[in-house]
C-alpha positions, 0 to 999 in steps of 0.5 A: 244339716244346720247352718253354722250362722251367727247372730249379733245384736244391732241397734236400730237407732230412734229408740226402736227395739233392737234386732238381731242380725243374721251372719252367714260366712262362706267358710261354713256354707254354701249359696243354698244354705245361706238362701235357706238361712235368710228365708227362715230368718226373715219369715220370723222376723220380717213377714212383710218384705217380698221374700222371693225377691229378697232370696233372689238378691241374696243368691245374685249378690253371693254368687257374684262374690263366689265368682268374682272375688276369690270365693269368700264372702260374708252375708249379713241380714238386718230385719227391722220393722221398717227395713230389711237390709242384705250386705254381701262383703268380699275381700276385693275392694274393686267395684263390681263391672257393670256389663251388658247381659247376654243369652249365651249364659256368660252372665251380666244379668245379676247387677240389674236383678238386683237393681229391680228387686230391691229398693236400693243397692249401694257398693260400699268399698274399703282397702279391705274389701267391699260390701253390696248392700241391697235394701228394702223399705217397709210399704207403709214407710215409703217416703222415709229414708233407708239410711 
């Protein structure tokens, strides 16, 4: 079954070619389908990125939103020539709670895994919810800014 997703054009700034963003919403899909959509999108748009690391981050951030933020989330993937940005937005404005990971299956590892896989991890909060943003910078652009 195809995953209902959306695509929206997004300017990359600096005169670079415009890229389409992949949008996936929890109303229409589940975590596994979201991963598959991201995999297909990045395979064609951004072959330089560590796809297994990106998919692990997608799994962790979407699982956290599913578990801790009333189950609704939106995933946005922006692939650019120099950067990949993954954003998971949910309706809970409270920042995530960093916990000590436990080996008893109760969790606490997800955000630490995301921090290790992505070049940066940010929490963007507003009165309407929060966005967890993970980014990867192209290896040839190691000294460039991620903004």
